[in-house]
C-alpha positions in Angstrom: -73.1 21.6 9.0 -70.4 18.9 8.7 -70.8 17.9 12.3 -74.6 17.7 12.0 -74.2 15.5 9.0 -71.8 13.3 10.9 -74.3 13.0 13.7 -77.0 11.8 11.2 -74.5 9.4 9.7 -73.9 8.0 13.2 -77.7 7.2 13.4 -77.4 5.4 10.1 -74.5 3.4 11.6 -76.8 2.5 14.6 -79.3 1.3 12.1 -76.8 -1.1 10.6 -75.8 -2.4 14.0 -79.4 -2.9 14.9 -80.0 -4.9 11.7 -77.1 -7.2 12.3 -78.2 -7.8 15.9 -81.7 -8.9 14.6 -80.1 -11.2 12.0 -77.9 -12.9 14.7 -80.9 -13.2 17.0 -82.9 -15.0 14.4 -80.1 -17.2 13.2 -78.8 -18.3 16.6 -81.2 -18.3 19.7 -84.5 -18.1 17.8 -83.5 -20.8 15.3 -82.5 -22.9 18.3 -85.9 -22.3 19.9 -87.7 -23.3 16.7 -85.6 -26.1 15.3 -82.7 -26.8 17.5 -79.0 -26.0 16.9 -76.1 -28.5 17.3 -74.5 -26.1 19.7 -75.6 -24.1 22.7 -76.2 -20.4 21.7 -74.9 -17.6 23.8 -77.8 -16.0 25.7 -76.3 -12.6 24.8 -77.8 -12.9 21.3 -81.3 -12.9 22.8 -81.0 -9.1 23.1 -80.9 -8.9 19.3 -84.7 -9.3 19.3 -85.0 -5.7 20.5 -82.9 -4.2 17.7 -86.3 -3.6 16.1 -87.1 -1.2 18.9 -84.1 0.9 18.1 -85.4 0.9 14.5 -88.6 2.4 15.7 -86.9 5.2 17.7 -84.8 6.0 14.6 -88.0 6.0 12.4 -89.7 8.5 14.7 -86.7 10.8 14.6 -86.2 10.6 10.8 -89.8 10.5 9.8 -90.6 13.7 11.7 -87.7 15.3 9.9 -89.1 14.1 6.6 -92.6 15.3 7.4 -91.4 18.8 7.9 -89.7 18.8 4.6 -92.4 17.2 2.5 -95.0 19.3 0.7 -98.2 17.4 1.5 -99.5 14.0 2.5 -99.6 12.8 -1.1 -95.8 13.3 -1.6 -95.2 11.8 1.8 -97.2 8.7 0.9 -95.4 8.3 -2.5 -92.0 8.8 -0.9 -92.8 6.1 1.7 -94.1 3.7 -1.0 -91.1 4.1 -3.2 -88.8 3.6 -0.2 -90.5 0.5 1.2 -92.3 -1.4 -1.5 -89.9 -2.1 -4.4 -87.4 -3.8 -2.1 -90.2 -5.5 -0.2 -91.7 -7.0 -3.3 -88.4 -8.5 -4.4 -87.8 -9.7 -0.9 -91.2 -11.5 -0.9 -90.4 -13.2 -4.2 -87.0 -14.3 -3.1 -88.2 -15.5 0.3 -91.2 -17.4 -1.3 -88.9 -19.1 -3.8 -86.4 -20.0 -1.1 -89.0 -21.5 1.2 -90.5 -23.5 -1.7 -87.0 -25.0 -2.6 -85.3 -25.2 0.8 -88.0 -25.0 3.5 -88.6 -24.8 6.3 -92.0 -26.3 5.3 -93.7 -24.7 8.3 -92.8 -21.3 7.0 -94.7 -21.7 3.7 -97.5 -19.2 3.0 -100.3 -19.8 0.5 -100.8 -17.8 -2.7 -103.5 -15.6 -1.3 -101.5 -14.7 1.8 -98.4 -14.0 -0.3 -100.3 -11.6 -2.5 -101.7 -9.7 0.5 -98.1 -9.5 1.8 -97.3 -7.2 -1.2 -99.7 -4.7 0.3 -98.6 -4.9 4.0 -102.2 -5.5 4.9 -101.8 -9.2 5.5 -101.7 -9.2 9.3 -104.9 -7.1 9.4 -106.6 -9.7 7.3 -105.4 -12.7 9.2 -102.7 -13.9 6.8 -99.2 -15.0 7.9 -96.2 -13.0 6.8 -94.0 -14.4 4.1 -91.0 -13.7 6.4 -91.5 -13.6 10.1 -89.7 -10.3 10.3 -92.4 -8.5 8.3 -94.6 -8.0 11.3 -92.6 -4.9 12.2 -93.1 -3.5 8.7 -96.8 -3.6 9.2 -96.4 -1.6 12.5 -94.1 0.9 10.7 -96.4 1.4 7.7 -99.4 1.9 10.1 -97.3 4.5 11.9 -96.6 6.3 8.6 -100.4 6.5 7.9 -101.2 7.9 11.3 -98.4 10.5 11.1 -99.5 11.6 7.6 -103.1 12.1 8.9 -102.1 13.8 12.1 -99.2 16.0 10.9 -100.9 17.3 7.8 -104.2 18.0 9.6 -102.9 19.3 13.0 -99.4 20.6 12.2 -96.4 20.1 14.5 -97.5 22.1 17.5 -99.6 21.9 20.6 -102.5 20.0 19.0 -100.3 17.2 17.7 -98.5 17.0 21.1 -102.0 16.7 22.7 -102.6 13.6 20.6 -99.2 12.3 21.6 -100.1 12.7 25.3 -103.3 10.7 24.8 -101.5 8.0 22.8 -98.7 7.6 25.4 -101.0 7.5 28.4 -103.2 5.1 26.4 -100.2 2.9 25.7 -99.4 2.7 29.5 -103.0 1.6 30.1 -102.9 -0.8 27.2 -99.7 -2.7 28.3 -100.8 -2.7 32.0 -104.1 -4.3 31.1 -102.9 -6.2 28.0 -104.5 -9.5 28.9 -107.7 -7.9 30.1 -108.4 -5.8 26.9 -112.0 -6.7 25.7 -112.0 -8.6 22.5 -114.0 -5.9 20.9 -111.1 -3.4 21.3 -108.2 -5.7 20.8 -107.7 -4.8 17.1 -107.8 -1.1 17.8 -105.5 -1.2 20.8 -103.0 -3.8 19.8 -102.9 -3.5 16.1 -104.0 0.0 14.9 -102.6 1.9 17.9 -99.8 -0.7 18.6 -99.5 0.4 22.2 -96.4 -1.7 22.9 -94.4 0.3 20.3 -96.1 3.8 19.8 -94.0 5.5 22.6 -90.8 4.4 20.8 -91.9 6.3 17.7 -93.2 9.3 19.7 -90.0 9.6 21.7 -88.0 9.6 18.5 -90.1 12.5 17.2 -89.7 14.4 20.4 -86.0 13.9 20.4 -85.8 15.2 16.8 -87.7 18.4 17.8 -85.3 18.9 20.8 -82.4 18.4 18.5 -83.8 20.7 15.8 -85.3 23.5 17.9 -83.5 23.4 21.2 -84.6 22.8 24.7 -88.4 22.2 24.7 -90.9 23.4 27.2 -91.5 21.5 30.5 -94.6 19.8 29.2 -92.8 18.3 26.2 -89.9 17.2 28.4 -92.4 15.4 30.6 -94.0 13.8 27.6 -90.6 12.6 26.4 -89.7 11.2 29.8 -93.0 9.4 30.0 -92.5 8.0 26.5 -89.0 6.7 27.3 -90.0 5.1 30.6 -92.8 3.2 28.9 -90.3 0.5 27.9 -89.7 -0.4 31.5 -93.3 -1.8 31.8 -93.9 -2.8 28.2 -91.1 -5.4 28.0 -89.8 -8.1 30.3 -86.6 -7.7 32.3 -83.7 -7.6 31.5 -84.8 -6.6 28.0 -86.6 -3.5 29.2 -83.3 -2.2 30.5 -81.7 -3.0 27.2 -84.3 -0.9 25.4 -83.7 1.9 27.9 -80.0 1.6 27.1 -80.9 2.0 23.4 -82.3 5.4 24.3 -79.1 6.3 25.9 -77.0 5.3 22.9 -79.4 7.1 20.6 -79.2 10.3 22.6 -75.4 10.1 22.7 -75.4 9.8 18.9 -77.7 12.7 18.4 -75.6 14.8 20.7 -72.5 14.1 18.6 -70.7 11.8 21.1 -70.7 8.7 18.7 -69.5 10.4 15.5 -66.8 7.8 15.4 -69.4 5.3 14.3 -69.7 7.1 11.0 -67.1 4.9 9.4 -67.2 3.2 6.1 -68.0 -0.3 7.4 -70.9 0.8 9.6 -72.3 3.2 7.1 -72.3 0.4 4.5 -74.2 -1.8 7.0 -76.6 1.0 7.5 -77.3 1.4 3.8 -78.0 -2.4 3.6 -80.1 -2.6 6.7 -83.6 -2.5 5.2 -82.8 -5.0 2.4 -81.0 -7.2 4.9 -84.0 -7.2 7.2 -86.2 -8.2 4.3 -84.4 -11.3 3.2 -82.6 -12.7 6.2 -84.9 -14.8 8.3 -86.6 -17.6 6.3 -84.0 -17.7 3.6 -81.4 -18.1 6.4 -83.3 -20.9 8.0 -83.4 -22.8 4.7 -79.6 -22.3 4.4 -78.9 -23.5 8.0 -81.2 -26.5 7.5 -79.4 -27.4 4.3 -76.0 -27.1 6.0 -77.1 -29.4 8.8 -78.3 -32.0 6.2 -74.9 -31.7 4.5 -73.2 -32.6 7.8 -71.7 -29.1 8.4 -71.5 -27.8 12.0 -74.1 -25.3 13.0 -71.7 -22.4 13.2 -70.8 -23.0 9.5 -74.5 -23.0 8.6 -75.0 -19.7 10.4 -72.0 -18.2 8.6 -73.3 -19.3 5.2 -76.7 -17.9 6.0 -75.2 -14.5 7.0 -73.1 -14.5 3.8 -76.2 -15.3 1.7 -78.3 -12.6 3.4 -75.6 -10.0 2.8 -75.2 -10.9 -0.9 -79.0 -10.7 -1.5 -79.2 -7.5 0.5 -76.4 -5.9 -1.5 -78.1 -6.9 -4.8 -81.5 -5.5 -3.7 -80.0 -2.3 -2.4 -78.0 -1.6 -5.5 -80.3 -2.8 -8.2 -83.8 -2.2 -6.7 -83.7 0.3 -3.8 -81.4 2.9 -5.2 -82.8 2.9 -8.8 -86.4 3.1 -7.5 -85.6 6.1 -5.2 -83.6 7.8 -7.9 -86.5 7.4 -10.4 -89.0 8.8 -7.9 -86.8 11.7 -6.9 -86.2 12.6 -10.5 -89.9 12.6 -11.3 -90.7 14.5 -8.1 -88.1 17.2 -9.0 -89.6 17.6 -12.5 -93.1 18.1 -11.0 -91.9 20.5 -8.3 -90.0 22.6 -10.8 -93.3 23.2 -12.5 -94.8 24.2 -9.1 -92.5 26.9 -7.7 -94.6 27.4 -4.6 -93.8 23.8 -3.4 -90.3 23.3 -1.9 -88.2 20.3 -2.9 -87.8 18.1 0.1 -84.2 17.7 1.4 -82.6 14.3 1.5 -82.2 12.9 5.0 -80.8 9.8 6.6 -81.2 6.6 4.5 -84.4 4.7 4.9 -86.0 8.0 6.0 
């Protein structure tokens, strides 16, 4: 049991590493692309854009674990809401205030769009995200909805895997004919079925089942292989190889070969990963701009932005995320104690 816990902690550590890689991508090469740095960024940081893809593999693994331990779609929805929304709402408020005070002006979102961001429905309604990083949260929330519908109606067996086969094959077709998709079907294929990312989630779920129940049948192994190979055509080289490498690192962690990652620093980063993701991008851009205006070198501005993001993330994690989850779990426990036929869900990896 201790070894298994350490393996799950290693996955949390990977989450922290992925979050930091996304932050550095946004602050260095992507800022340079948008506004221009006073120094030449290392091209290595471009790979940080694909830290989000590791998040999606992790989400598939952990969410399937959570689904199996949650008594009903209602509890699952509430658990997801209390996990995502309180921190998101604070992140929206802080980011909106920062952009209003510090800029960048081109990142400002109107009141209506900001209010829709609170629901994570903004992109479906044509409104810009308050922070550019929020696009991935819309994908993840949509994934939660799909899984609640599919899992609690079909179960975890053959019928669900049949849907996975259709989704993965459809994802191949979607990315191959991405530019030829008729406008009538664009919303369904690109947004609701998110064919560029669905196999990442599905592969994570299949890897969890392999980890939990042992070697799967040939059909499931073929489905897993097909899901993992999808990245090679969905993303441009050499980034597609980087995502393939993320699979390798993830599998090593699940198999227990990366337990050394479960150290205090990386676990701390993992605990802050969601809050850090919420508040880093536009707030950081404002800090970097302000630093340049003050005559500081670009590297100093990046360092100040990183420090600011971590301070805000720590505050949100400690005073928003943890209290909200604690309150929800206490209420859930009280309700389930009055319903002895419903099992209390076990706690899993953070941000599960």
